[in-house]
N, C-alpha and C positions, 0 to 999 in steps of 0.2 A: 504494500500500500504506500502511496506517495501523498504527501501533504500538498495542498494547493489552496488558492483563494477561491471563494465561492462566487462563480459567475451569476449574474442576475437572471439569466434565462432558465435557471433550473427550477423544477417543481418537485415537491415532495410526493413520493409514491408509496412510502411505507415508513414504519418505525420499528426498530428492533426492540422487542419486549423482554427478551431473556435468552438463556441458553437451553439447548435441548440435547441431552445425552452428554457424553464425555469427550467427544471427538471434535469439538469446535463448531458444532452446528448451532445456528441461532434461530429463534422463533421471531417471526415478523408479522406485525399487524399491517395488512396491505390496504392502501387506498386505491389501488389499481384494479381494473376489471380483470386483467389477465396477468398471470405470472411471467409471461414472456417479457414484460417491461423491465424485469429485474435481470435479464440476461442479454442486454445489449452488447454488441461486440466492443464498443468503446468503454463499457463498464458503467459503474455507478459512482456517484459522489456520496460519501458518508459524512455527515456533519454531527459532531458531538455537542454536548450541552454548552461548551465554551465557545462554540461557533467555528471550531477548527474543521476545515474540510479536507477529506482524504479521498483519493481515487482508489477504488477497489473493484475486483472482478468476482462475480459469483461462479462457483464451479458447477453448482446445480441448485434448482429451486423446485420444491414439491408442495402441493397443497396439504394442509394438515388442520383438521378441525375448522376453526373460524379464521385461520390465517395461513401462513406459509412457514416452512422450514427451509433454510438455505445454508450452504457452505461457501465460505470465502477461501480464496487461494492461500492466504497467509495466516489463517486462524485454524489452529490444529488441536486445541484443548479447551476444556470447559472454562478454565480461568480466563483465557483470552476472550471467549464468547461472552461470558458474564460482563466483562468490562465494556462491551459494546451496547449493553442495554441502555435504551434511551436515545441512541443515535438515530437520526433521520436518514432515509435513503432518497436520493434525488436523481433525476435524469433531465437531460435537455428537453425543453418544451418542444423543440423542433423534431424530436424523435417520436412524438405522439402521432398516431394515425389521424388522417384528416377525417372530419365528421360530416355527416349529412347535414343539409340545411335544417334549421330549427332543432339541432341537437347540440348539447353543450357538455363540456367537462365540468364535473362538480367544482373543481378549483375555480372555474370562471363564474359560478353561481354563488358560491360562498362570499358573503360580504355585500352582495348586491342589494340596493335600496328597493323596497317594495311599496307600491302605491295601489290603492283600490281604484275602482272605475270612476269614483268622484274626485280623484287625485288627492285623496287623503293619505298621509304618510302612515304606513303600518309598521315599519321597522326595517330590519336587515335580515337577510338569510344567514342564519348562524350555523346551521347544520342541515344535512340531508339524510333521511332515513330510507334505507332500501327495503322495500316490501315485495311480496310476491307479485302483486298486481301492478303497482306503479311506485315511483319514488314519492316521498313526502318531504316538502320543504319546511324546515323549522324556522319561523320568522320570530326573531327576538323583538318585542315591542318596546317603545320608549316608556320611560318612567311616567306613571300616572295613567297609563292605558288600562282598561278594565281587566285584561289578562296579561300574564307575563310573556307568553308566547302563543303564536298561532301556528297550527299544523295545516299546511296547504297541500292537498294532493296535486301531484305534478301531472295534471291532465288538461287537455285543450280547453275544456269548458271553464276551468279555473284560472289557468295561466294564459292570459290573453296575448301578452306581448313581452318579449325579452329583448332589450337593447344592450347587447354585449359591450359596445363601445362606450355608451354612457353609464353602464353598470346599473341599469334600472329595469325593474320588472313591474308590469301592470297586471293586476289580478281581479277576478270577480269572486268576492267572498261567497261561499255557499250559504244558503239560508240556515239560520240557527247556529252558525259557527261561533259567534261571539255573543 
């Protein structure tokens, strides 16, 4: 692994949450839809809690329970793997596949400002919950709002417009939601 500075075009695709076994394998909480994002030929950038960026290469990645297990070239025992807990794994944004129109990466939706059809400010997208049927956007509302958060189903009848450039979403609140 080589240290480097963190370029600004990198996006977080996972976080190491601990060690698995005694041979240097780590457990990863993945934000990526596919494990192939972790095996790019150019490797990954690993950033520790102090912000130090290191270049690394995965030997292999396998799905496990609700995350992934993976092995790195220079990590060969449990102690080394445990020291990586908390590190974020990043890839260049340019390596992400192109999306269809009206499809967005979660990273582009998180933090987006949300307004209703009357142009009233509802809050910001704080999180996204993946469900079997559709994603659900967790909108954190401003102080003084009747509820702390609004859960919006990511369906066409609710999410009317997404302006990725302006980072704004316009929604139609379902009846009885608030």
